[in-house]
C-alpha positions in Angstrom: 0.0 0.0 0.0 1.4 3.4 -1.0 0.3 7.0 -1.0 -0.6 7.0 -4.7 -2.9 4.0 -4.3 -4.6 5.8 -1.4 -5.1 8.9 -3.6 -6.6 6.7 -6.4 -8.9 5.0 -3.8 -10.1 8.4 -2.5 -10.8 9.6 -6.1 -12.9 6.5 -6.9 -14.7 6.7 -3.5 -15.6 10.4 -4.0 -16.6 10.0 -7.7 -18.4 6.7 -7.1 -17.3 5.8 -10.6 -14.1 4.5 -12.0 -14.4 6.4 -15.3 -15.0 9.7 -13.7 -12.2 9.1 -11.2 -9.8 8.3 -14.0 -10.7 11.5 -15.8 -10.1 13.4 -12.5 -6.7 11.8 -12.1 -5.9 12.4 -15.8 -5.2 8.7 -16.5 -7.0 5.9 -18.3 -9.3 3.6 -16.5 -7.5 0.2 -16.8 -4.4 1.3 -14.8 -6.7 2.8 -12.1 -8.7 -0.4 -11.8 -5.4 -2.3 -11.6 -4.1 -0.2 -8.7 -7.4 -0.5 -6.8 -7.2 -4.3 -7.3 -3.6 -4.4 -6.0 -4.8 -2.4 -2.9 -7.6 -4.8 -2.3 -5.3 -7.7 -2.6 -2.8 -6.1 -0.3 -5.5 -5.5 2.4 -7.2 -8.8 1.7 -10.7 -7.1 1.5 -13.1 -5.9 -1.1 -13.3 -2.1 -1.0 -15.9 -1.5 -3.7 -19.1 -3.1 -4.9 -19.0 -2.6 -8.7 -22.2 -2.4 -10.7 -23.5 -0.7 -13.8 -24.2 2.6 -11.9 -20.6 2.8 -10.7 -18.7 1.8 -7.5 -20.1 1.8 -4.0 -17.9 1.6 -0.9 -18.1 -1.6 1.2 -18.0 -1.3 5.0 -14.3 -1.9 4.8 -14.0 0.7 2.1 -15.8 3.3 4.3 -13.4 2.6 7.1 -10.4 3.0 4.9 -11.7 6.2 3.4 -11.6 8.0 6.8 -8.0 6.8 7.4 -6.9 7.4 3.8 -8.0 11.1 3.8 -6.2 11.6 7.1 -3.0 9.9 5.8 -3.0 11.9 2.6 -3.6 15.1 4.4 -0.8 14.4 6.9 1.6 13.6 4.0 0.7 16.8 2.2 1.1 19.0 5.2 4.4 17.2 6.0 5.6 17.9 2.5 4.8 21.6 3.0 6.5 21.8 6.4 9.7 20.1 5.1 9.8 22.4 2.1 9.4 25.5 4.3 12.0 24.1 6.7 14.5 23.8 3.7 13.7 27.4 2.9 14.3 28.6 6.4 10.6 29.4 7.0 9.8 26.5 9.5 11.9 24.9 12.2 13.8 25.9 15.3 17.0 27.4 16.4 18.8 26.7 19.7 21.1 29.6 20.7 24.0 29.4 23.2 24.8 32.8 24.7 27.1 34.1 27.5 25.3 36.1 30.2 26.7 39.5 29.3 25.3 39.4 25.8 21.7 39.2 27.2 22.3 42.9 28.0 23.3 43.7 24.4 21.9 43.4 20.9 20.9 39.7 21.1 17.4 40.2 22.8 16.6 42.8 20.1 17.7 40.4 17.4 15.5 37.7 18.8 12.5 39.9 18.8 13.2 41.0 15.2 13.9 37.4 14.1 10.5 36.3 15.6 8.8 39.0 13.6 10.5 38.0 10.4 10.1 34.3 10.8 7.2 33.6 13.1 7.1 29.9 12.4 10.6 29.3 13.7 10.8 28.3 17.4 13.8 29.4 19.4 15.4 28.6 22.7 18.2 30.4 24.6 20.9 28.5 26.5 23.0 30.5 28.9 26.4 28.8 28.6 30.0 29.8 29.1 32.1 29.6 25.9 33.6 26.2 26.7 30.2 24.8 27.4 28.9 26.3 24.2 31.6 24.5 22.2 30.7 21.1 23.8 27.0 21.8 23.2 27.7 22.5 19.6 29.8 19.3 19.2 27.0 17.3 21.0 24.3 18.8 18.7 22.5 20.4 21.7 22.6 24.0 20.2 22.8 25.3 16.7 24.8 28.5 17.2 26.7 30.0 20.0 27.6 33.7 20.8 30.6 34.6 23.0 33.6 36.9 23.1 36.1 34.4 21.7 36.9 32.3 18.6 36.8 28.6 18.9 39.9 26.5 18.7 38.1 23.3 17.7 38.7 22.1 14.1 35.1 20.8 13.9 33.7 24.3 14.7 34.1 27.6 13.0 33.7 31.1 14.3 32.5 34.3 12.5 32.9 37.8 13.8 29.4 38.9 14.7 30.3 42.4 15.6 33.2 44.3 17.2 33.0 45.4 20.8 35.4 47.3 23.0 36.2 46.9 26.7 35.5 49.5 29.4 36.8 49.9 32.9 34.0 50.2 35.5 34.9 52.1 38.6 33.1 53.5 41.6 32.2 57.2 41.1 34.5 58.1 44.0 37.5 56.3 42.6 40.6 58.3 41.9 40.6 57.3 38.2 36.9 58.0 37.7 37.6 61.3 36.0 39.9 59.8 33.4 38.8 59.4 29.7 41.0 56.4 29.1 42.5 53.8 31.3 45.4 51.5 30.4 46.5 48.2 31.7 49.2 49.8 34.0 46.4 51.7 35.7 44.9 48.6 37.2 48.1 47.6 39.0 47.3 46.4 42.5 43.7 47.5 42.2 41.0 45.4 43.8 39.3 43.7 40.8 35.8 42.3 40.6 35.7 40.2 37.4 33.6 37.9 35.3 34.1 34.2 36.2 37.6 32.9 35.7 36.3 30.4 33.2 35.5 33.3 30.9 38.1 33.5 28.1 37.8 37.3 28.3 38.9 37.3 32.0 41.7 34.9 31.2 42.9 37.1 28.4 42.8 40.2 30.6 44.8 38.5 33.4 47.3 37.1 30.9 47.9 40.6 29.5 48.4 41.9 33.0 51.0 39.2 33.8 52.8 39.9 30.5 52.9 43.6 31.3 54.1 42.9 34.8 50.9 44.3 36.3 49.9 42.9 39.7 46.2 41.8 40.0 44.2 41.2 43.1 40.8 39.6 42.4 38.4 40.0 45.3 35.4 38.4 43.7 34.2 36.8 40.4 30.7 36.2 39.1 29.1 34.8 36.0 26.6 37.7 36.1 27.9 41.0 34.9 25.2 42.9 36.8 26.4 41.4 40.0 29.9 42.6 39.1 28.6 46.1 38.5 26.6 46.1 41.7 29.7 45.4 43.7 31.7 48.0 41.8 29.0 50.5 42.5 29.2 49.7 46.2 32.9 50.7 46.1 34.3 47.2 46.5 36.7 47.4 43.5 36.9 48.0 39.8 36.3 45.8 36.8 37.0 45.4 33.1 33.8 44.5 31.1 32.4 44.4 27.6 31.2 47.9 26.5 27.6 46.7 26.2 27.4 46.8 30.0 27.9 50.5 30.4 24.2 51.2 30.4 23.8 49.9 34.0 24.3 51.5 37.4 25.4 54.8 35.9 24.3 56.5 39.1 27.0 54.6 41.0 29.5 53.5 38.3 31.9 55.4 36.0 32.6 53.7 32.7 35.9 54.6 31.0 37.5 53.4 27.8 40.0 50.6 28.5 43.0 50.6 26.1 45.2 47.6 26.0 46.9 46.2 22.9 45.2 43.1 21.6 42.3 43.2 24.1 38.7 43.6 23.1 35.3 42.1 23.6 34.5 41.3 20.0 31.5 39.0 19.7 31.8 35.8 17.7 29.2 33.4 16.4 30.3 29.8 16.4 28.7 26.9 14.5 29.6 23.3 13.5 31.5 23.2 10.2 29.2 20.5 8.7 25.9 21.8 10.2 22.9 22.9 8.2 22.8 26.7 8.7 19.5 27.3 6.9 18.1 28.9 10.1 21.3 29.8 12.0 22.9 31.8 9.2 20.0 34.3 8.8 20.0 34.9 12.5 23.7 35.5 12.6 23.4 38.0 9.7 20.5 39.7 11.5 22.6 40.1 14.7 25.5 41.6 12.6 23.1 43.9 10.8 21.5 45.2 13.9 24.8 45.7 15.7 26.0 47.8 12.8 23.0 50.1 13.2 23.3 50.4 17.0 
């Protein structure tokens, strides 16, 4: 039993006549009769009572008609869904994201993406960069956004948009009136930083060691708003991505941080062999919106 046989069966059942059904199907009657006979043989039942007036469904035929219509309808809708998915109009996207990017362009991009592609479901997964890479390799997410490129050969990273670093200081700090802070300026300062597993934090600390700058980390957090809250309370200073400078401005001074080779550029990472039908348009949208911000 196949889909075409069911479509032939439905046509005969609705027309109640083999000749009219053959005309509707744009075929001759003998092949149609042959296919119905094959279907009856396959099921081991008679589906029609044939007479001079045409063809009348048997009880078994009436039962099959209900199921056949549902099967054909399901197959047709499945075809449409699959085609729309191939065109990026249906489906889902699972997005890995570091916490700090939730305070940037990503939420706006998600809202715009939902407006453009309402039939694509999405889910957000707050993951540190190394966890994003593992999730990509395991097939648990489709794209990840963080402030570092991947080193895995199975993955590839694209620059989503450039982003600078800023120093965050209490308003009463001696450096709060400066317009630019360099790496030497944080020597022996109390630092409140993003979690040490963050590649950005590791890069900042490595640059400090290379420059002979002493660091004293008094607290770390995966949540940048916690970092800023503690800075605002006068407990230390921090180096953060520039997208965080909209928070706690009544308590925190944000100053450009200038250190060779250090930035908070945002990268989108995907699997090299992945189908990017949905992920690529989302990445392009993020880049486009960031360019207009």
